[in-house]
DOVEX-758894 format. One record per residue (C-alpha): x negated, y, z; chain. Coordinates in steps of 0.05 Angstrom, whole numbers, plus 5000, padded with zeros to 4 digits. Layout:
<nodes>
<node x="X" y="Y" z="Z" cadena="A"/>
...
</nodes>
This chain:
<nodes>
<node x="3006" y="4914" z="4213" cadena="A"/>
<node x="3017" y="4850" z="4253" cadena="A"/>
<node x="3033" y="4781" z="4227" cadena="A"/>
<node x="3084" y="4732" z="4253" cadena="A"/>
<node x="3080" y="4657" z="4245" cadena="A"/>
<node x="3144" y="4617" z="4254" cadena="A"/>
<node x="3145" y="4542" z="4260" cadena="A"/>
<node x="3211" y="4504" z="4261" cadena="A"/>
<node x="3212" y="4433" z="4287" cadena="A"/>
<node x="3279" y="4397" z="4288" cadena="A"/>
<node x="3283" y="4351" z="4348" cadena="A"/>
<node x="3337" y="4304" z="4375" cadena="A"/>
<node x="3391" y="4350" z="4401" cadena="A"/>
<node x="3356" y="4417" z="4390" cadena="A"/>
<node x="3309" y="4458" z="4346" cadena="A"/>
<node x="3241" y="4482" z="4371" cadena="A"/>
<node x="3218" y="4548" z="4342" cadena="A"/>
<node x="3145" y="4564" z="4354" cadena="A"/>
<node x="3125" y="4637" z="4349" cadena="A"/>
<node x="3054" y="4663" z="4340" cadena="A"/>
<node x="3026" y="4732" z="4327" cadena="A"/>
<node x="3069" y="4794" z="4333" cadena="A"/>
<node x="3143" y="4810" z="4329" cadena="A"/>
<node x="3150" y="4884" z="4311" cadena="A"/>
<node x="3187" y="4930" z="4263" cadena="A"/>
<node x="3148" y="4900" z="4205" cadena="A"/>
<node x="3158" y="4826" z="4222" cadena="A"/>
<node x="3226" y="4819" z="4258" cadena="A"/>
<node x="3264" y="4808" z="4193" cadena="A"/>
<node x="3231" y="4741" z="4181" cadena="A"/>
<node x="3251" y="4719" z="4251" cadena="A"/>
<node x="3322" y="4744" z="4238" cadena="A"/>
<node x="3324" y="4703" z="4174" cadena="A"/>
<node x="3301" y="4640" z="4210" cadena="A"/>
<node x="3353" y="4650" z="4265" cadena="A"/>
<node x="3408" y="4662" z="4213" cadena="A"/>
<node x="3393" y="4594" z="4182" cadena="A"/>
<node x="3389" y="4558" z="4249" cadena="A"/>
<node x="3451" y="4590" z="4277" cadena="A"/>
<node x="3495" y="4565" z="4220" cadena="A"/>
<node x="3495" y="4497" z="4255" cadena="A"/>
<node x="3552" y="4476" z="4299" cadena="A"/>
<node x="3535" y="4489" z="4373" cadena="A"/>
<node x="3463" y="4509" z="4358" cadena="A"/>
<node x="3412" y="4492" z="4411" cadena="A"/>
<node x="3347" y="4529" z="4401" cadena="A"/>
<node x="3285" y="4531" z="4445" cadena="A"/>
<node x="3236" y="4587" z="4427" cadena="A"/>
<node x="3164" y="4575" z="4447" cadena="A"/>
<node x="3130" y="4643" z="4456" cadena="A"/>
<node x="3064" y="4616" z="4482" cadena="A"/>
<node x="3026" y="4640" z="4421" cadena="A"/>
<node x="3062" y="4706" z="4415" cadena="A"/>
<node x="3013" y="4764" z="4425" cadena="A"/>
<node x="3061" y="4822" z="4420" cadena="A"/>
<node x="3136" y="4837" z="4419" cadena="A"/>
<node x="3167" y="4906" z="4413" cadena="A"/>
<node x="3239" y="4928" z="4422" cadena="A"/>
<node x="3259" y="4903" z="4352" cadena="A"/>
<node x="3235" y="4834" z="4369" cadena="A"/>
<node x="3269" y="4835" z="4437" cadena="A"/>
<node x="3334" y="4857" z="4404" cadena="A"/>
<node x="3329" y="4799" z="4354" cadena="A"/>
<node x="3321" y="4749" z="4411" cadena="A"/>
<node x="3381" y="4779" z="4447" cadena="A"/>
<node x="3423" y="4779" z="4384" cadena="A"/>
<node x="3405" y="4707" z="4367" cadena="A"/>
<node x="3422" y="4685" z="4438" cadena="A"/>
<node x="3490" y="4720" z="4435" cadena="A"/>
<node x="3505" y="4688" z="4367" cadena="A"/>
<node x="3484" y="4619" z="4393" cadena="A"/>
<node x="3529" y="4626" z="4454" cadena="A"/>
<node x="3587" y="4650" z="4411" cadena="A"/>
<node x="3579" y="4586" z="4370" cadena="A"/>
<node x="3580" y="4543" z="4433" cadena="A"/>
<node x="3505" y="4534" z="4435" cadena="A"/>
<node x="3445" y="4566" z="4470" cadena="A"/>
<node x="3378" y="4598" z="4457" cadena="A"/>
<node x="3324" y="4589" z="4510" cadena="A"/>
<node x="3253" y="4615" z="4517" cadena="A"/>
<node x="3191" y="4580" z="4541" cadena="A"/>
<node x="3118" y="4602" z="4544" cadena="A"/>
<node x="3138" y="4674" z="4559" cadena="A"/>
<node x="3078" y="4717" z="4579" cadena="A"/>
<node x="3045" y="4784" z="4567" cadena="A"/>
<node x="3085" y="4839" z="4533" cadena="A"/>
<node x="3148" y="4797" z="4524" cadena="A"/>
<node x="3149" y="4779" z="4598" cadena="A"/>
<node x="3140" y="4852" z="4616" cadena="A"/>
<node x="3196" y="4873" z="4568" cadena="A"/>
<node x="3243" y="4822" z="4598" cadena="A"/>
<node x="3226" y="4847" z="4668" cadena="A"/>
<node x="3231" y="4921" z="4653" cadena="A"/>
<node x="3297" y="4913" z="4616" cadena="A"/>
<node x="3324" y="4866" z="4670" cadena="A"/>
<node x="3336" y="4812" z="4618" cadena="A"/>
<node x="3301" y="4758" z="4659" cadena="A"/>
<node x="3369" y="4733" z="4682" cadena="A"/>
<node x="3392" y="4728" z="4609" cadena="A"/>
<node x="3329" y="4688" z="4592" cadena="A"/>
<node x="3314" y="4648" z="4655" cadena="A"/>
<node x="3245" y="4618" z="4661" cadena="A"/>
<node x="3237" y="4544" z="4644" cadena="A"/>
<node x="3176" y="4504" z="4666" cadena="A"/>
<node x="3167" y="4478" z="4595" cadena="A"/>
<node x="3198" y="4444" z="4536" cadena="A"/>
<node x="3223" y="4383" z="4574" cadena="A"/>
<node x="3264" y="4426" z="4622" cadena="A"/>
<node x="3288" y="4475" z="4569" cadena="A"/>
<node x="3312" y="4421" z="4522" cadena="A"/>
<node x="3360" y="4390" z="4572" cadena="A"/>
<node x="3432" y="4412" z="4563" cadena="A"/>
<node x="3491" y="4391" z="4607" cadena="A"/>
<node x="3537" y="4338" z="4576" cadena="A"/>
<node x="3589" y="4369" z="4531" cadena="A"/>
<node x="3551" y="4434" z="4521" cadena="A"/>
</nodes>
């Protein structure tokens, strides 16, 4: 059974969520709980750093998609940085790369257009 670490760092204008370990059928619920809390904000802006993520299965991918949809419905956004390994492969295979475009890093991912 894998373990998932979740770090939440509130920054000026957005929230940085650092993931480490594994998102799978045993750990996705803790990520869902974190997203539920963060998505209660008005126009939530969330950057997820997956650099320390070792594994992600379909339940983890679904949670990321769901959180992104909820953020957009609330007028915000969810962006990914540090994508590699299994998560990068999942995004490519499922053709979700366009939904989660690559950002060069935190500086680029944390810039939102005015009024958004």
